[in-house]
C-alpha angles and dihedrals in degrees: 000000000000125000090242091063090052093054114100115257111265117223115215115205118213120242091247097044102101123180115266091249092053091049091052091049092050092047091048091051092049094047092046092050092049091047094052098040102035116012099041096052091047091051091049092049095053094039092054092043091056096038091112096033137266093290094059092048092049091046092053091050091049091059111118093239091049092049090049091052092050092048092048093049093050091045092052091049090048090054100038101044098057091044092050091046091054094044092045093052091048093048094046091047092049094047098044103036101043135052116218141144115271096033092132090050091052091051089051090053090052090054093046096097089058092060102034118081112248088229090058090049090053092049090052090054090049091051092048100041105019121123090258094056124087097245095036093048091052092048091050089051089053091051094252107111118183103188117063088018140084096273092058092050090049092050093049092048092046090055097050094043100041099098097055099079096036093047092052093049103042098067092045094050092045090053093049093051126197103284097103094047091047091050091051090048092054088052090058101257117154122240093254092049091048090053095048098042103031114019102035096052089051095051101034096106094047089046091053092049091050092047092051093049090046090051093050093050093044092056094045101042113126115156103059093035092050090058099047101034101061088219093258106179113238093007115051102005111112124198096272091047092047090052091055093046093050093047092050088053090054092246092139099166093050092045095049092043089057090044090051091052091049089048091051090053090052092047091051089051091051092047091053090048091050092049091051091049091052091048091049091049091050091051092050090049091050091051093049091054094053 
């Protein structure tokens, strides 16, 4: 009998097989962090919103200024999200389907809103289109102001939300490659038909994720919008700006009621995103079992 057979069997532990105590510690840290950073603020928001009862919260949301803020926020999202979806699809298509010099620079420009402060973006819009600038002064003279008006808010929101759709689509389109589009092209399909019948079905889930994230950020943007809007109550004050104004005026119930409504809109967006992810995962699993 060899010496190797007499040696005790050595147990090799996998890299992901932590001890039970270590697993419990990691889970406790994760749960505690989520509780402090996510759950606790949400509980505070809804508790403060309902401090004086449901009637007081509903009454604060029925205020004309509050209704105007809600309408403006939804209007901005309705304008910005389709525009960003179209621009994101175009940018992702151009980057993934064509080879050209400066592609890395273009990708860097797409990521620029992630690294630039929203306040700086708002200041740039004010400098470019404010009443004291050449272009902004001419537009004001024509009765079409950009700053302290809806167009400025839309521009600021477009800037801060632009990367979401493109950044969701680019990895997916790179992974899929160009083979299917090239095959359709050799069969005589037009560019528009290739996009509708080949490209769009392949990217629809990533596009939906990007659109939902873009919508959530558009409704919740504060920094850039605060600079370009002028915070005119009932006219250019969005929901986040209205929350700040009410809180600074010590109208806690009204401020937290608006914050609760904005939170509910964000939660609905995340629930829809989660449902789409589960449906996508189920479809992939069904395909793999065929």
